[in-house]
N, C-alpha and C positions, 0 to 999 in steps of 0.2 A: 333108231332110238336116239333121243336127244341127250347130248352130253351136258351134265350139270356141273357147275363149279361148286366147291365146298360150301361157300356162303349161301348159295341157293338151296342146297340140301338142308342146311341148318335152318333157314327161314321156312322151308316146307315143313320141317319137323316141328317148328314153333307153331305153325298153323294147326297141326294135329293136336298139340298140347292145348291150344286155345279152344278148340272144339271140345276137348275133354273137360276143360275148365268150365265152359258154358253148361255142359250137361251136369257136371257135379254141382255147380251153383244152383241150377234149376231144381235138382233133387233136394238140396238143402232148403231152398226157399219154399218148396211145396209143403214142407212141414210147418210153415208159419212160425219160424224161429224168433220172431221179434214182434213187438207191439209199437205202433206209432200213434202218438197223441199230439194234437194241435192245441196250443194254449195261447190265448191272446194276452198281451201285457195290458193291464187295465189303465196304466198311465199313458203309454204311447200308442196303443192300438196295434203295435206290431205283433205278428204271430210268431210264436216259438214252436219248433218241432222237437218233441221229445221221443227218443227211440230207446226202447228197453229191449236188450238182447236176452232172449229166453234160452237160446241154445247156441253155443259157439259154432262157427263153421267147422266142418271136419278137417282133420289134419291133411287129408288128401288135397284139399284146395291149396294149402300153403306149399305142398310139395310140387304140385303142377305149376304154380306161379314160379317157384324156384327153377324148375326145368325150363320154363319159357325164358326167364332172364338169362340163364346160363347159355341157352342156344342163341339168343340174340347177341350176347357178348362174344361167343365163338364165331358167329357169322361176321361180326365186325372184324375180328382178328383175321379170319380167312379172307375177307374182302381186302383188307389192308395188304396182306401178303400177295394176293393176286394183282393188286394195283402196282405194288413194288416190282413184281416180276414183269408186268406189262411195260412199265416204265423203263426197266433195264433191258428188256428185249430178250432175256434169257433167265434160266433158273438162278435163284440167289445162291451165293456161296454159303456154306454152312455157318460160318462165323457171322454173317450178316443176317441170315434167316433166324 
């Protein structure tokens, strides 16, 4: 069995959340929750894209994104701690940790 460091475990968990996010996003978009219209500007000829949101994304999407950000932040904290331990060559004293 491979030994993982805490930051690797956090990143692995983030990948699971990203898979959940993709599935949740796909379910939301399958309901065609928005309209897209392309409108040319008669003066410049530039095209404008107008998006009308018909149904807001579900709250679960926001929660999954929050979990991803939290796990990434924790992974950075765990990595910084592991690097400090590696640099010092021993576990960090409680007051430093």
